[in-house]
C-alpha positions as CSV (number, residue, x, y, z in Angstrom):
1,M,16.4,17.0,-35.7
2,T,12.9,18.3,-35.0
3,S,11.7,14.8,-33.8
4,I,14.6,14.7,-31.3
5,R,13.7,18.1,-29.9
6,L,10.1,17.1,-29.6
7,S,11.2,13.9,-27.8
8,I,13.3,15.9,-25.4
9,L,10.5,18.3,-24.8
10,A,8.0,15.5,-24.1
11,S,10.4,13.9,-21.7
12,A,10.8,17.2,-19.8
13,V,7.1,17.6,-19.6
14,I,6.6,14.0,-18.2
15,A,9.5,14.5,-15.8
16,G,8.0,17.8,-14.6
17,A,4.6,16.2,-14.1
18,L,6.0,13.3,-12.1
19,A,8.0,15.7,-9.9
20,T,4.8,17.7,-9.2
21,T,3.0,14.5,-8.3
22,R,5.7,13.3,-5.9
23,A,5.9,16.8,-4.3
24,A,2.2,16.8,-3.7
25,I,2.4,13.3,-2.1
26,A,5.4,14.4,0.1
27,Q,3.6,17.5,1.3
28,Q,0.5,15.7,2.6
29,P,-1.6,17.5,5.3
30,D,-1.8,16.2,8.8
31,P,-5.1,14.5,8.4
32,V,-3.7,12.5,5.5
33,V,-0.4,11.7,7.4
34,A,-2.6,10.5,10.3
35,E,-4.2,7.8,8.1
36,K,-1.1,6.6,6.1
37,P,-0.6,2.9,6.6
38,M,3.2,3.2,6.8
39,A,3.4,6.5,8.7
40,T,6.4,6.6,11.1
41,R,6.1,7.4,14.8
42,D,7.9,10.7,14.2
43,E,5.4,11.6,11.5
44,L,2.4,10.8,13.6
45,Q,3.8,12.5,16.7
46,G,4.5,15.6,14.6
47,A,1.0,15.6,13.2
48,L,-0.4,15.2,16.7
49,S,1.7,18.1,18.1
50,R,0.5,20.4,15.4
51,L,-3.1,19.5,15.7
52,E,-3.1,19.8,19.5
53,T,-2.1,23.5,19.1
54,D,-4.9,24.2,16.5
55,R,-8.2,25.1,18.2
56,R,-10.0,24.3,15.0
57,A,-8.6,20.8,14.7
58,D,-10.9,17.8,14.4
59,Q,-10.8,16.3,17.9
60,Q,-11.9,12.9,16.5
61,L,-8.7,12.9,14.4
62,V,-6.6,13.9,17.4
63,A,-8.1,11.0,19.4
64,R,-7.3,8.6,16.6
65,L,-3.7,9.8,16.4
66,R,-3.3,9.3,20.1
67,N,-4.8,5.9,20.0
68,R,-2.6,4.9,17.0
69,L,0.5,6.0,18.8
70,E,-0.4,4.2,22.0
71,A,-2.1,1.0,20.7
72,G,-0.3,0.6,17.4
73,D,-1.7,-0.4,14.0
74,F,-2.3,-4.1,14.3
75,R,-5.7,-5.6,15.0
76,P,-6.9,-9.2,15.3
77,G,-7.2,-10.7,11.9
78,D,-4.7,-8.4,10.2
79,R,-2.2,-10.2,8.0
80,I,1.5,-10.1,7.8
81,W,3.7,-11.5,5.0
82,L,7.0,-12.8,6.5
83,T,10.0,-14.5,4.9
84,V,13.0,-15.7,6.7
85,Q,15.8,-16.9,4.4
86,N,16.4,-20.7,4.6
87,D,13.5,-21.2,7.0
88,T,10.3,-22.4,5.2
89,A,8.4,-22.7,8.5
90,L,8.7,-19.0,9.1
91,S,8.1,-17.9,5.5
92,D,4.4,-17.5,5.0
93,T,1.4,-15.1,5.6
94,F,0.4,-15.0,9.2
95,A,-2.7,-13.5,10.9
96,V,-2.6,-11.4,14.1
97,W,-4.3,-13.1,17.0
98,P,-7.0,-11.7,19.2
99,D,-4.5,-10.6,21.8
100,Q,-2.6,-8.6,19.2
101,S,0.2,-11.1,19.0
102,L,1.9,-12.9,16.1
103,H,2.2,-16.6,16.6
104,L,5.0,-18.2,14.5
105,P,5.0,-21.9,13.8
106,S,8.2,-22.6,15.7
107,P,8.5,-23.8,19.3
108,T,11.7,-21.8,19.6
109,V,10.5,-18.5,18.3
110,G,6.9,-18.6,19.7
111,A,4.7,-15.5,19.9
112,L,5.5,-11.9,19.5
113,S,3.3,-9.1,20.9
114,L,2.4,-6.4,18.5
115,Q,0.7,-4.1,20.9
116,G,1.8,-0.6,20.4
117,T,3.6,-1.4,17.1
118,L,3.1,0.6,14.0
119,R,3.3,-0.9,10.6
120,S,6.4,1.1,9.9
121,E,8.1,-0.5,12.9
122,L,7.2,-4.1,12.0
123,Q,10.3,-4.9,9.9
124,P,13.0,-3.9,12.5
125,K,11.0,-5.4,15.3
126,L,10.7,-8.8,13.7
127,Q,14.3,-8.7,12.5
128,T,15.5,-8.1,16.2
129,Y,13.1,-10.7,17.5
130,V,14.0,-13.5,15.1
131,A,17.7,-12.7,15.6
132,R,17.3,-13.8,19.3
133,F,16.7,-17.4,18.0
134,I,18.4,-17.6,14.6
135,R,21.9,-16.4,14.0
136,N,22.2,-13.5,11.5
137,P,18.8,-14.1,9.9
138,T,17.7,-12.4,6.7
139,V,14.1,-11.3,7.5
140,R,11.6,-9.5,5.4
141,A,8.2,-8.5,6.9
142,R,5.5,-6.7,5.1
143,P,2.2,-5.6,6.7
144,L,-0.8,-6.2,4.4
145,V,-3.7,-3.9,3.8
146,R,-7.1,-5.4,2.9
147,V,-8.7,-3.8,-0.2
148,S,-11.4,-4.6,-2.6
149,I,-10.6,-4.9,-6.4
150,Q,-13.6,-4.7,-8.7
151,G,-14.4,-4.3,-12.4
152,E,-12.3,-5.4,-15.4
153,V,-9.8,-7.6,-13.6
154,R,-9.5,-11.4,-13.9
155,S,-10.4,-12.2,-10.3
156,A,-12.4,-9.5,-8.6
157,G,-12.6,-9.7,-4.8
158,Y,-10.9,-8.8,-1.6
159,Y,-7.1,-9.0,-1.3
160,A,-4.4,-8.4,1.3
161,V,-1.8,-6.3,-0.4
162,P,1.5,-5.1,1.0
163,A,1.2,-1.4,2.2
164,D,4.5,-0.6,0.5
165,A,3.5,-2.2,-2.8
166,E,3.1,-0.1,-5.9
167,L,-0.4,0.8,-7.0
168,S,0.0,-1.2,-10.1
169,E,0.6,-4.4,-8.0
170,V,-3.0,-4.1,-6.8
171,F,-4.4,-5.0,-10.2
172,M,-1.8,-7.7,-10.6
173,A,-2.9,-9.3,-7.3
174,A,-6.3,-9.8,-8.9
175,G,-4.8,-11.5,-11.9
176,G,-4.2,-8.5,-14.0
177,T,-6.8,-6.6,-16.1
178,T,-9.0,-7.9,-18.9
179,V,-8.7,-6.7,-22.5
180,N,-11.6,-4.4,-21.8
181,A,-10.0,-2.4,-19.0
182,R,-9.6,1.3,-19.3
183,I,-7.0,3.2,-17.3
184,D,-8.3,6.7,-17.8
185,R,-11.5,5.7,-15.9
186,A,-9.9,3.7,-13.1
187,K,-10.6,5.0,-9.6
188,L,-10.1,4.5,-6.0
189,E,-13.2,4.7,-3.8
190,R,-13.6,5.2,0.0
191,N,-16.9,4.8,1.8
192,G,-18.7,4.9,-1.5
193,R,-17.0,8.1,-2.6
194,T,-14.3,8.6,-5.2
195,Y,-11.0,9.3,-3.5
196,L,-8.5,9.2,-6.5
197,E,-9.2,9.0,-10.2
198,G,-8.4,10.1,-13.7
199,R,-5.1,11.9,-14.4
200,D,-4.1,11.8,-10.7
201,L,-4.4,8.1,-10.5
202,Q,-2.7,7.6,-13.9
203,M,0.3,9.7,-12.8
204,A,0.5,7.8,-9.5
205,L,0.6,4.5,-11.4
206,A,3.1,5.7,-13.9
207,E,5.4,7.1,-11.1
208,G,5.3,3.8,-9.2
209,S,3.7,5.3,-6.1
210,T,3.0,2.9,-3.3
211,L,-0.3,2.3,-1.6
212,D,1.1,4.2,1.4
213,E,2.2,7.2,-0.7
214,A,-1.2,7.4,-2.3
215,G,-2.9,7.3,1.1
216,V,-4.7,4.0,0.5
217,R,-6.5,2.8,3.6
218,E,-7.8,-0.5,4.9
219,G,-11.2,-1.2,3.2
220,D,-10.7,1.1,0.2
221,Q,-12.0,-0.2,-3.2
222,F,-10.2,-0.1,-6.6
223,V,-12.5,0.0,-9.6
224,M,-11.3,-0.7,-13.2
225,P,-14.2,0.3,-15.5
226,K,-14.9,-1.3,-18.9
227,S,-13.6,0.2,-22.1
228,R,-16.0,0.9,-24.9
229,A,-13.3,0.1,-27.5
230,F,-11.3,-3.2,-27.6
231,G,-8.2,-1.2,-28.5
232,D,-8.3,0.8,-25.3
233,G,-8.2,-2.3,-23.3
234,L,-5.1,-3.6,-25.1
235,K,-3.4,-0.3,-24.7
236,F,-3.9,-0.3,-20.9
237,T,-2.8,-3.9,-20.6
238,W,0.4,-3.0,-22.4
239,L,1.0,0.0,-20.1
240,L,0.3,-2.1,-16.9
241,V,2.7,-4.9,-18.0
242,S,5.4,-2.4,-18.9
243,L,5.1,-0.9,-15.4
244,T,5.0,-4.1,-13.5
245,G,7.2,-6.5,-15.4
246,G,8.9,-9.0,-13.2
247,I,6.6,-8.5,-10.2
248,I,5.8,-11.6,-8.2
249,A,2.4,-11.5,-6.4
250,L,2.9,-11.4,-2.6
251,T,-0.8,-11.3,-1.9
252,R,-3.4,-13.8,-0.9
253,A,-7.1,-13.5,-1.4
254,I,-9.3,-13.4,1.7
255,N,-12.3,-15.6,1.6
């Protein structure tokens, strides 16, 4: 009976911690919202409106917000994972061209301009566009974010990962962790500084937070340190597999 009570109590503590983490993610300040890969136009416009009335606001941030709302998110070389059911020619990873257009390998579909398009607007835009040429298409489009994955993973390097992918998928994109990986020391770095680490990163992983929810940006670096003990590595591998079972990698390494 005591063990059941302890189990219930532990579950309640974990649930409370996860709820706290999600609440913190949901209540992100305007500077964080401004940099979110999948921020909606309403979110960005709201952040801009609030910052424009704040005399102490960072004017560089205000300028970036205005530019993002006007020019969109896509730049030459950015990658987009696209799948159109029953159409293998349109199901692949495509790069954005220098003129901010997406050229699809079909003489019928052709090129689509992404000027002024946010990542959060990509899916409905491509759905509508492809529907002009294919009757009732099933379209899935995912904008990819380029990140570095280093440390105790099987294939360290640079990867293009879906912005709406779970954090745990980042390590799977690099072939998974080695037996020496240690989760309690994993960290996310930005411009040489630690952005997310320790318990905060562990909770985000356990909760299934996406790159977007965690505020991951283009060019960020994930680092999986080496464990001092062999057992710690096995423990983390088991945890990661339990969280990401059944995941199919939708990423492609960038050479």
